[in-house]
C-alpha positions in Angstrom: -2.8 14.2 27.6 -3.0 15.4 30.7 -6.3 12.9 31.4 -3.3 9.7 31.6 -2.4 9.2 35.9 1.5 9.7 35.8 2.9 7.6 37.8 6.0 8.9 39.2 7.7 5.4 39.7 7.2 4.4 35.9 8.4 8.0 34.7 11.7 6.7 37.8 11.6 3.7 35.3 11.3 5.4 31.9 14.5 7.9 32.9 16.5 4.9 33.8 16.1 3.3 30.2 16.3 7.3 28.5 20.5 6.9 30.2 20.9 3.2 28.8 19.6 4.3 25.7 16.4 2.3 25.1 14.0 4.1 24.2 14.1 3.4 20.6 13.3 -0.4 21.4 11.0 1.3 24.0 8.7 2.8 22.0 8.4 0.4 19.5 7.3 -2.3 22.0 4.2 -4.5 22.1 4.0 -4.7 25.5 3.9 -0.3 26.1 0.1 -1.7 26.5 1.0 -2.3 29.7 2.7 1.1 30.4 0.0 3.8 29.2 2.0 6.8 31.2 5.0 5.8 28.9 3.3 6.5 25.8 2.3 9.6 26.8 6.1 10.7 27.9 7.5 9.1 24.4 4.7 10.6 22.7 6.1 14.1 23.5 9.4 13.3 23.3 12.2 15.6 21.7 14.2 12.5 19.5 11.8 12.4 16.8 13.5 8.4 15.9 11.2 8.0 19.0 8.1 9.4 18.1 8.7 8.2 14.3 8.7 4.7 16.5 6.3 5.5 18.6 3.4 6.2 15.6 3.9 3.2 13.9 3.4 0.8 16.9 0.3 -1.0 16.9 0.2 -0.9 21.3 -0.5 2.4 21.3 -4.3 1.7 19.6 -5.1 1.5 23.6 -4.0 5.6 24.1 -7.1 7.7 21.8 -4.9 10.5 23.3 -1.3 9.6 21.8 -2.8 8.7 18.7 -4.6 11.8 18.1 -1.1 13.9 19.3 0.6 11.5 17.2 -1.7 12.6 14.2 -1.5 16.0 15.0 2.7 16.8 15.3 4.3 18.8 13.7 6.7 17.0 11.8 5.9 14.9 8.9 8.0 12.1 9.1 6.2 11.5 12.9 2.8 11.4 10.9 3.2 9.0 8.4 4.9 7.0 10.3 1.7 6.8 12.0 -0.5 6.7 8.5 0.9 2.4 8.4 -0.2 1.8 11.4 -2.4 -1.4 11.0 -3.8 -0.6 14.3 -6.0 2.9 12.7 -9.3 1.1 11.9 -10.8 2.4 15.6 -10.1 5.7 14.6 -12.2 7.1 11.0 -11.3 10.7 12.4 -7.5 10.5 12.0 -7.7 8.5 9.5 -10.0 10.9 7.3 -7.2 13.9 9.3 -4.5 11.9 7.5 -6.2 10.9 4.3 -6.2 15.2 4.0 -3.0 15.5 4.9 -1.6 18.5 3.4 2.0 16.7 3.4 1.7 13.3 -0.2 3.8 11.0 1.8 1.7 10.8 5.1 -0.6 10.7 2.7 1.2 7.9 0.4 1.8 5.6 3.6 -1.8 5.8 4.3 -3.1 4.2 0.3 -0.5 1.6 1.1 -1.8 0.6 4.3 -3.9 -2.4 4.8 -6.4 -0.9 6.8 -7.9 1.5 4.8 -10.6 -1.7 3.8 -12.5 -0.9 6.6 -12.6 2.7 5.5 -14.3 3.0 2.1 -15.0 6.7 1.6 -10.8 7.3 2.6 -9.6 5.2 -0.2 -12.4 6.6 -2.3 -10.8 10.6 -0.9 -7.2 8.9 -1.9 -8.6 7.4 -5.5 -9.6 10.9 -7.0 -6.7 12.7 -4.4 -4.9 15.5 -7.0 -1.0 13.6 -6.4 -0.2 10.9 -8.7 2.7 9.2 -5.8 -1.0 8.7 -3.8 -3.1 7.0 -6.8 -0.3 4.1 -7.8 0.5 4.1 -4.0 -3.1 2.9 -3.8 -3.4 0.7 -6.6 -1.8 -2.0 -5.5 -3.7 -2.5 -1.9 -5.4 -5.7 -1.5 -7.8 -3.6 0.6 -9.5 -2.4 -3.2 -10.8 -5.9 -3.3 -13.5 -4.4 -0.8 -13.4 -1.4 -3.4 -14.8 -2.6 -6.9 -16.0 0.7 -7.9 -12.5 2.5 -6.7 -11.2 -0.5 -8.7 -12.9 0.7 -12.2 -11.5 4.2 -12.0 -8.1 3.9 -11.0 -8.5 1.1 -13.9 -8.6 4.8 -16.5 -6.1 6.3 -14.1 -4.8 8.8 -16.9 -1.4 8.1 -15.7 -0.8 4.4 -16.7 2.1 3.8 -13.7 -1.3 3.8 -11.6 -3.0 1.3 -13.9 0.1 -0.6 -14.1 0.2 -0.8 -10.2 -3.7 -1.9 -10.4 -3.2 -4.3 -13.1 -0.7 -6.3 -10.5 -2.7 -6.4 -7.7 -5.1 -9.3 -7.3 -7.7 -6.8 -6.6 -9.1 -6.4 -9.3 -10.7 -10.0 -9.7 -13.3 -7.8 -7.9 -14.2 -5.6 -11.1 -14.0 -7.3 -14.5 -14.9 -4.3 -16.4 -11.6 -2.9 -15.0 -9.9 -6.7 -16.3 -11.3 -5.7 -19.6 -10.4 -2.8 -19.1 -6.9 -3.1 -18.9 -6.1 -5.8 -21.3 -7.4 -3.6 -23.9 -4.9 -0.4 -22.6 -2.8 1.7 -24.8 0.9 1.1 -22.6 1.7 -2.5 -23.3 3.7 -2.5 -19.3 -0.1 -2.4 -17.9 -1.2 -4.8 -21.0 1.9 -7.0 -19.5 1.2 -6.6 -16.2 -2.1 -7.9 -16.0 -1.1 -10.6 -18.1 1.1 -12.1 -15.5 -1.9 -11.3 -12.4 -2.9 -14.5 -11.1 -5.9 -12.9 -11.1 -6.1 -13.3 -14.9 -7.7 -16.7 -14.4 -11.5 -16.6 -14.6 -11.6 -14.5 -17.6 -10.3 -16.7 -20.3 -11.2 -14.2 -23.2 -8.5 -12.0 -21.9 -6.6 -14.7 -21.8 -7.4 -15.4 -25.2 -6.6 -11.5 -26.7 -3.3 -11.1 -24.2 -2.3 -14.7 -25.9 -2.0 -12.8 -29.6 -0.9 -8.8 -27.8 1.1 -7.6 -30.4 4.1 -6.9 -27.7 6.4 -10.0 -27.0 6.5 -9.4 -23.0 2.6 -9.3 -22.5 2.9 -12.6 -24.4 5.9 -13.7 -21.9 4.5 -12.7 -19.1 0.9 -14.6 -19.5 3.3 -17.5 -20.6 4.8 -17.1 -17.2 1.2 -16.8 -15.4 0.9 -19.8 -13.7 -2.9 -19.3 -14.1 -2.3 -18.9 -17.8 -4.0 -22.5 -19.4 -1.1 -25.1 -20.4 -2.9 -25.3 -24.0 -2.6 -21.8 -24.5 1.1 -21.3 -22.7 2.5 -24.3 -24.9 1.0 -22.2 -28.4 1.7 -18.9 -26.9 4.4 -17.8 -30.0 6.2 -15.0 -27.3 9.8 -15.4 -28.5 11.4 -13.0 -30.1 13.9 -13.8 -33.1 17.1 -13.8 -32.9 19.7 -11.4 -34.9 22.1 -13.2 -36.7 25.4 -13.0 -35.8 27.6 -15.3 -37.7 27.5 -15.3 -42.3 25.1 -18.3 -43.2 27.2 -21.4 -44.6 26.3 -21.7 -48.6 
């Protein structure tokens, strides 16, 4: 980061802010773009909380050197903070690097970042991550709307939590096949989550199938879904018979 010119006066100001305990507030301030030399200094500060707050500040988009430094920081919590930054859309190489980070925490935080919609290859990489927590974090991300093939792939994931999270995502509307697959999932949690998703509104055959599901949780979720036609909701019997707590009068 030696390419950034250092303003001695700015460094004096930064020293004063540090003495006043204001560096964390400064690290997350949107006005940092006016002081690139401050960003440079903050990115190498010994206090990890300062670097952590700087890493998620969209203002750092104006400094490729700072983003590079944070993406290669030895502390994984700095890298996962950067992975949440919406300003990463202008840094495809950094996004790709983070998608293959050795820390699952970094990959998980990137998987929930909506900015990855601009990088279909990265979405694909995350969808096949060896760790199911990463895939489960990706599954509800609205960014999947631009990747219908990934939606279809996740609808048959081996882990039911991944499928359930996907079933909650309105982006599944981009893949009718995925919706139909989820509607017949072997796990009732997946079917119930889908039944509550307004994205099924355009699939009357799926609604009808869920309305006659054997599991009352599925039928209940469907009845409470605002996208369910009133005629279906009113005839959908999801109530569980209450046990008799008192002997009948003879």
